[in-house]
N, C-alpha and C positions, 0 to 999 in steps of 0.2 A: 263746918262743908263753907258755910255761905260765905265766913269769910277766907276758906282757901280759894276760893273761883273767883276773888275779887282779886287776891295777894296777886291770882297767874294772869288774870285782864286787865293787870297795874302792868306785868313784868311786860305779857306781850306790848304792848302801847311803849313802856318807855327803852320796850329793841330797838319794833320802825321807828320810834322815834329819834333813832341811837343813832339807826341805822340812813335815814333820813336825812342829819347830817350830816353824817358825814362824805352822804353823797352831793350833798353840793358842794363843799369848802371842793370836795374831790374835782368838782366841774372847773372850784373858781382855779381854781390851780393852773387843768388841763388850759385852760382862756389866758390866764396871765401869763407862763409862762412856753407855752407852745402855742398859739394862737397867737395873741401879742405882739409877743419876742419876734421866734423860730419862719414864723412867717410871716407876720413883719417881714424880718432882713429879707424874705426869699424873696416877697412879689415884688418888693425892689428892685433885688439884680433880676428877674423875673419878669416883665413885663404880658405875655402870656396866665401865669399865675399869679397873678393883679383879681380875677374876675368870682375866682378859687378864695381865696385869700377872701376877700371880703362878700359871700354867702356865707364860708365860715363865722367869721365876724363880728354879724346877724342873727346870725341864730342860739351863738356863744354867750352873745351880747346881752345880751334878752333873759336864758336863764342870770346869769353872773349877778346879774343890778340882780337878781333874787335871794343872791347866797351867799352871801355876805349883810342877813337881817334874818336870815328865815333859820338860824343853826342861833341864835341870839336865842330870836323867838320861842321856837324850840324849847331852848337847854331855860327858859325860865316858869 
């Protein structure tokens, strides 16, 4: 009975870690291709879009720094 509960707890933790890793990797992909790709090109073409781009880049940039390292650490 106790081993069954421990097994369920470990299973829940593993699923949560997998979900967190997947979310961080998706955020990193969005940052790389959408923010640093498409939005950068748009802000170069339209000057009014530059402040919007810079704010979004700053927000995603702080998350993206950890998005590279954390999934690897969670996998271990």
